Structures are given as C-alpha cells and as structure tokens.
C-alpha positions in Angstrom: -259.5 236.9 6.0 -261.4 239.9 7.4 -264.8 240.6 5.9 -264.8 244.0 4.4 -267.8 246.0 3.3 -265.8 249.1 2.5 -264.7 249.9 -1.0 -261.4 248.2 -1.9 -258.7 249.5 -4.2 -258.7 248.3 -7.8 -255.1 247.5 -8.9 -253.9 249.1 -12.1 -250.8 248.3 -14.2 -248.9 251.0 -12.2 -250.0 249.7 -8.8 -249.9 245.9 -9.4 -246.4 245.4 -7.9 -247.4 247.3 -4.8 -250.6 245.2 -4.3 -248.8 241.9 -5.1 -246.2 242.8 -2.5 -248.8 243.5 0.1 -250.4 240.1 -0.6 -246.9 238.5 0.1 -246.6 240.5 3.3 -244.1 243.0 1.9 -244.4 246.8 1.6 -242.9 247.4 -1.9 -242.2 251.0 -2.9 -241.4 252.5 -6.3 -237.9 254.0 -6.6 -236.4 255.9 -9.5 -233.3 254.3 -11.0 -232.1 257.8 -12.2 -232.4 260.0 -9.2 -232.6 257.2 -6.6 -235.6 258.7 -4.8 -238.6 256.7 -3.5 -242.1 257.9 -4.1 -245.6 257.0 -3.2 -248.2 256.4 -4.7 -247.0 254.1 -7.5 -247.1 255.7 -10.9 -245.4 255.4 -14.3 -242.9 258.1 -13.8 -240.8 259.7 -11.1 -242.5 262.8 -9.7 -239.1 264.3 -9.0 -237.1 264.0 -12.2 -239.8 262.7 -14.6 -237.8 259.6 -15.4 -239.7 256.5 -16.5 -236.9 254.2 -15.3 -238.4 252.8 -12.1 -238.0 249.7 -10.0 -239.8 248.3 -7.0 -237.9 247.9 -3.7 -239.0 246.1 -0.5 -239.4 248.7 2.2 -238.3 248.3 5.8 -241.9 248.7 6.7 -240.9 251.0 9.6 -241.7 254.6 10.1 -243.1 257.3 12.4 -246.5 258.8 13.0 -246.4 262.1 11.1 -250.1 263.1 11.6 -253.4 261.5 12.4 -257.1 262.0 12.8 -259.6 259.9 14.8 -262.7 259.4 12.8 -265.9 259.0 14.8 -268.4 259.4 12.0 -269.5 256.3 10.2 -269.0 256.3 6.4 -270.5 253.7 4.1 -268.5 250.5 4.5 -266.7 251.7 7.6 -269.6 251.6 10.1 -268.4 248.6 12.1 -265.0 250.2 12.7 -265.8 253.6 14.2 -263.9 255.1 15.8 -260.8 254.5 13.8 -257.4 256.2 13.2 -256.5 257.6 9.8 -252.7 258.1 9.9 -250.0 259.7 7.8 -246.9 257.6 8.3 -243.5 258.9 7.4 -241.5 255.8 6.3 -237.7 255.3 6.8 -237.4 255.7 3.1 -238.5 259.3 3.3 -242.0 259.1 1.9 -245.3 259.5 3.5 -248.2 257.1 3.3 -251.9 257.5 4.3 -253.2 254.4 6.1 -255.0 253.2 9.2 -253.3 252.8 12.5 -254.3 249.6 14.4 -253.2 248.0 17.6 -253.7 251.1 19.7 -256.8 252.7 21.1 -258.2 255.6 19.1 -257.5 258.0 22.0 -255.2 261.0 21.7 -253.7 260.2 25.1 -252.4 256.9 23.5 -251.0 258.5 20.4 -248.0 260.7 20.0 -246.5 262.3 16.9 -243.2 260.6 15.9 -244.1 257.3 17.7 -242.4 254.4 16.0 -244.6 252.3 13.7 -244.3 249.2 11.7 -246.4 247.8 8.8 -248.8 245.0 9.3 -251.1 243.5 6.7 -254.8 242.6 6.6 -256.3 240.4 3.9 -259.4 242.2 2.7 -260.3 239.9 -0.2 -258.7 237.2 -2.3 -257.0 240.0 -4.4 -256.3 242.8 -1.9 -254.3 242.8 1.2 -254.2 246.2 2.9 -251.1 247.7 4.5 -251.9 249.0 8.0 -249.5 250.4 10.6 -249.2 249.6 14.3 -247.0 250.8 17.1 -243.6 249.0 17.3 -243.8 246.5 20.1 -241.5 246.9 23.1 -239.8 243.6 22.1 -239.3 244.5 18.6 
C-alpha cells in the first residue's frame, strides 16, 4: 500500500459500488437501464434521461488521453509527487474521467493527445484504491 498524505475520497451510498470495484481492481461505471448510456461520476439518477434505474457495469478500463496538465506546484498532500500529470481520459464507454497519469514522465514530449491508456490501481488506504491511468504497453 502506498502511503498517502493527500486527501482521499469519502465513499457515499451513490459511489460505494465504484470504490468497491476499484478495491477489487475493476473500473465499475454507472449505466442507465432506460437509455443505456454510461455516465461518470456515480450518482442516483441518469444525467441524460433522469431515470433512477441504474446498474453498474465493469468497464474495459481502456481509453485515450483527451487532455492533460502537468502540475509543478506542490499542493498540501501532493508535495512528494510533483511534478505529476492530471489527465482527462476518454474511456471506450464514451465518458470522460479525471485522474492521474502514471508510468510516463511528466514531459510534454512524452505525451500525445489520443495516446492509448489503460487503468491501473493504487491502494491508498484500507478503504480506498485509486484508479489511475498509464500508457498501454507495447505488449498489451
């Protein structure tokens, strides 16, 4: 387990399945049973059709780099990690997620928009495992 000093998420009834999935090493996304669309962040109703008929579906965990910023300024709890990459990842399921990009240097020359990414998980505490993204390996 990685020792974290940064603030960690506090699961709610709406987000519990997402965080439980992360702890199992699965990226679980909410999907509307009525309109069939995925959405993120987890909430109690579909943001597209307002239905409350939702289920949770295991994601492929694959996507592409939609946007990013390299943060060089330390913030409370993140001092030991600067610089780090804050990324917007567009998942194969059509939604975008904000996360951190790992496994690649925080250098614009090493990053390209639309680069293929895959989810990886980092245990931050006994209760929280964070979904992070890394470039897809050549082998995989």
